LUMKOLTI-745909 format. One line per 8 residues: for each residue x, z, y of C-alpha. Coordinates in steps of 0.1 Angstrom, whole numbers, padded with zeros to 4 digits, m for minus. Layout:
// residues N
X:Z:Y  ...
//
This chain:
// residues 340
m0136:0053:m0251  m0172:0032:m0258  m0197:0027:m0236  m0225:0006:m0236  m0234:m0025:m0210  m0265:m0003:m0199  m0245:0028:m0195  m0219:0009:m0173
m0250:m0002:m0155  m0261:0032:m0148  m0228:0039:m0132  m0226:0014:m0106  m0264:0010:m0102  m0261:m0027:m0116  m0289:m0047:m0135  m0289:m0062:m0170
m0290:m0097:m0180  m0286:m0094:m0220  m0282:m0072:m0244  m0280:m0035:m0228  m0265:m0020:m0262  m0236:m0044:m0260  m0206:m0023:m0265  m0172:m0027:m0246
m0144:m0009:m0263  m0114:m0016:m0235  m0108:m0040:m0199  m0094:m0073:m0197  m0087:m0092:m0167  m0113:m0123:m0162  m0082:m0154:m0172  m0074:m0135:m0208
m0107:m0118:m0222  m0105:m0104:m0253  m0134:m0095:m0279  m0156:m0064:m0271  m0136:m0059:m0233  m0150:m0057:m0201  m0145:m0078:m0170  m0160:m0086:m0139
m0165:m0119:m0116  m0169:m0115:m0075  m0154:m0151:m0065  m0165:m0187:m0075  m0137:m0199:m0086  m0139:m0179:m0121  m0174:m0190:m0128  m0159:m0210:m0157
m0154:m0178:m0175  m0191:m0173:m0174  m0191:m0197:m0202  m0158:m0197:m0214  m0150:m0161:m0224  m0147:m0135:m0252  m0157:m0102:m0229  m0185:m0086:m0243
m0195:m0074:m0209  m0192:m0091:m0173  m0196:m0076:m0142  m0209:m0104:m0117  m0219:m0107:m0081  m0254:m0114:m0079  m0249:m0143:m0055  m0227:m0158:m0085
m0255:m0157:m0113  m0279:m0183:m0119  m0317:m0168:m0124  m0331:m0177:m0163  m0301:m0191:m0178  m0289:m0173:m0209  m0251:m0162:m0209  m0227:m0156:m0237
m0218:m0117:m0229  m0242:m0095:m0214  m0240:m0097:m0174  m0242:m0068:m0153  m0255:m0080:m0120  m0243:m0062:m0089  m0244:m0067:m0053  m0204:m0068:m0053
m0188:m0068:m0087  m0150:m0059:m0073  m0161:m0032:m0055  m0183:m0023:m0085  m0152:m0027:m0104  m0136:m0006:m0087  m0159:0027:m0088  m0158:0023:m0126
m0119:0024:m0125  m0122:0054:m0103  m0148:0071:m0126  m0126:0061:m0155  m0097:0078:m0141  m0116:0110:m0133  m0125:0111:m0173  m0091:0113:m0181
m0085:0149:m0164  m0061:0166:m0141  m0029:0184:m0152  m0027:0221:m0140  m0004:0247:m0141  0036:0252:m0135  0056:0237:m0166  0085:0256:m0183
0120:0243:m0162  0104:0240:m0128  0119:0263:m0100  0090:0276:m0074  0111:0297:m0047  0093:0333:m0041  0087:0326:m0007  0070:0293:m0017
0028:0292:m0016  0008:0271:m0041  m0032:0266:m0040  m0054:0262:m0068  m0056:0242:m0092  m0018:0226:m0087  0004:0208:m0110  0039:0213:m0109
0061:0192:m0133  0091:0205:m0155  0124:0199:m0132  0109:0197:m0100  0123:0224:m0069  0100:0237:m0051  0122:0253:m0017  0116:0283:m0001
0086:0281:0025  0073:0252:0009  0032:0253:0010  0011:0231:m0015  m0025:0226:m0012  m0053:0229:m0040  m0055:0200:m0064  m0023:0189:m0060
m0001:0172:m0085  0034:0172:m0084  0050:0153:m0113  0090:0162:m0128  0120:0155:m0111  0105:0159:m0077  0123:0176:m0050  0102:0198:m0018
0125:0207:0006  0121:0241:0029  0092:0243:0050  0076:0213:0032  0035:0214:0037  0018:0191:0012  m0020:0192:0018  m0046:0190:m0007
m0055:0167:m0033  m0019:0148:m0032  m0002:0129:m0059  0035:0132:m0061  0049:0111:m0087  0082:0117:m0104  0118:0112:m0085  0102:0115:m0048
0119:0135:m0027  0105:0155:0005  0132:0169:0025  0130:0200:0050  0101:0205:0070  0080:0173:0063  0044:0174:0066  0020:0158:0043
m0019:0156:0044  m0045:0156:0020  m0053:0131:m0001  m0021:0116:0001  m0002:0093:m0028  0034:0090:m0029  0054:0073:m0059  0085:0074:m0076
0117:0074:m0060  0098:0078:m0026  0124:0097:0001  0102:0109:0034  0127:0126:0056  0163:0114:0054  0183:0110:0082  0176:0089:0105
0202:0061:0109  0216:0076:0145  0254:0072:0151  0273:0069:0186  0305:0050:0189  0337:0063:0200  0371:0053:0206  0373:0071:0171
0348:0052:0154  0308:0060:0151  0299:0098:0153  0269:0110:0136  0238:0120:0158  0224:0152:0138  0185:0142:0129  0167:0174:0137
0129:0164:0138  0107:0156:0106  0082:0134:0091  0047:0139:0094  0021:0121:0070  m0016:0125:0081  m0045:0118:0052  m0054:0093:0033
m0020:0076:0032  m0004:0060:0001  0035:0052:0004  0050:0034:m0028  0078:0036:m0049  0117:0033:m0033  0104:0039:0001  0128:0055:0030
0108:0072:0058  0135:0083:0080  0131:0117:0097  0130:0117:0138  0162:0125:0159  0139:0148:0176  0096:0150:0174  0085:0132:0148
0084:0102:0126  0049:0094:0120  0024:0077:0094  m0011:0079:0106  m0045:0084:0085  m0051:0057:0062  m0023:0041:0064  m0010:0022:0029
0027:0014:0023  0040:m0008:m0005  0070:m0006:m0022  0104:m0007:m0009  0099:m0007:0028  0122:0010:0054  0107:0032:0083  0132:0040:0106
0132:0077:0127  0109:0083:0157  0087:0053:0142  0050:0057:0150  0024:0037:0128  m0014:0046:0135  m0044:0045:0112  m0052:0019:0084
m0024:m0004:0085  m0011:m0018:0053  0025:m0031:0053  0036:m0051:0022  0068:m0048:0001  0102:m0054:0016  0093:m0050:0054  0112:m0030:0079
0104:m0013:0110  0135:m0001:0132  0134:0028:0155  0113:0043:0179  0088:0015:0176  0050:0023:0180  0024:0003:0160  m0011:0008:0166
m0045:0007:0140  m0057:m0017:0118  m0024:m0039:0115  m0017:m0061:0089  0024:m0063:0081  0037:m0091:0057  0064:m0090:0028  0100:m0088:0042
0089:m0085:0081  0113:m0072:0103  0104:m0051:0134  0129:m0050:0159  0131:m0008:0177  0118:0006:0210  0090:m0020:0208  0050:m0014:0209
0027:m0034:0187  m0010:m0033:0195  m0044:m0034:0175  m0053:m0055:0145  m0025:m0077:0149  m0018:m0101:0122  0023:m0104:0110  0029:m0129:0088
0052:m0126:0055  0092:m0131:0063  0086:m0129:0102  0114:m0116:0128  0093:m0093:0156  0116:m0091:0184  0090:m0082:0211  0061:m0063:0216
0028:m0080:0204  m0010:m0072:0222  m0040:m0067:0201  m0054:m0091:0179  m0024:m0112:0179  m0012:m0131:0148  0025:m0137:0146  0045:m0159:0124
0081:m0173:0121  0116:m0156:0132  0117:m0147:0160  0083:m0147:0156  0060:m0166:0179  0019:m0172:0179  0009:m0185:0146  m0008:m0213:0155
0019:m0222:0178  0042:m0220:0154  0022:m0243:0126  0021:m0265:0155  0059:m0265:0162  0065:m0267:0126  0050:m0301:0121  0076:m0313:0149
0104:m0292:0135  0100:m0314:0101  0104:m0344:0117  0130:m0332:0141  0156:m0359:0124  0135:m0394:0129  0125:m0377:0162  0160:m0376:0175
0163:m0411:0160  0137:m0424:0178  0148:m0411:0210  0186:m0426:0204  0172:m0461:0197  0150:m0458:0227  0181:m0452:0246  0202:m0475:0234
0178:m0501:0238  0174:m0487:0277  0211:m0490:0279  0215:m0528:0264
//
């Protein structure tokens, strides 16, 4: 699709600097701008591309623009270029249209309920008493278990599995090959070996949650594993049984959270973080990548290391750790001199 700079500016309430009739035919990252394309600059470290880009139109934060200067591309000045670009991407996605209808080759149990404007892709299996809300899109090869409830305007990508009696709220996204509601890892040691403990609970995913691909969110032993409203979960993450995660958390790839841990609101958990079971993480906690958390964390803490400690303490201690061999040598030299 083709748009003029003026049309784009109208979408995002921007001010044109340059030719408003400049046409764009695509979008490029600013580092690899192409002729006739649109990109954006929201940080000063990319300012060099204002003078050196093949892009036809740039969306630029007002604070980065020099007044009365001629720029090669047409400029659309906005308060926040990054947020404005996000608005455009959302508009473009909406223009692509939504699929509707139940494709041939899918199985839909006669007791299942489906709302209006729903899409069910081929080879998807919708079990008995499942309930799918209005506007939800379920792509091919998805399994929806018995009694599952999926809210409105959700997107479930190909290959995802939602097991029996799990609940998904409104406006959720679950990416490919994620499993929601698999058995929790519960085994009782006996003289004969490890005996499996039945996992009879479910998973509750609240509204506006996005879950990346290849994640596993285990059902509770009893009760519910809960993912709170607005939480965003990256790819390749393990969330164990009976974990409770609050609202608006972000969890980066390859993190693992052991059973019955409670996590508050607005936390940031870095990639490859491991959190032991049966502890409580407060609100607005930051856990740096590859940290191993084996104790509770208070509101507002920043943790780093394994076992994780306060971030500032870790950085100070690490300075000494890097010089540990020299420090030991100096101590040995002092002891040797003292004994002479």
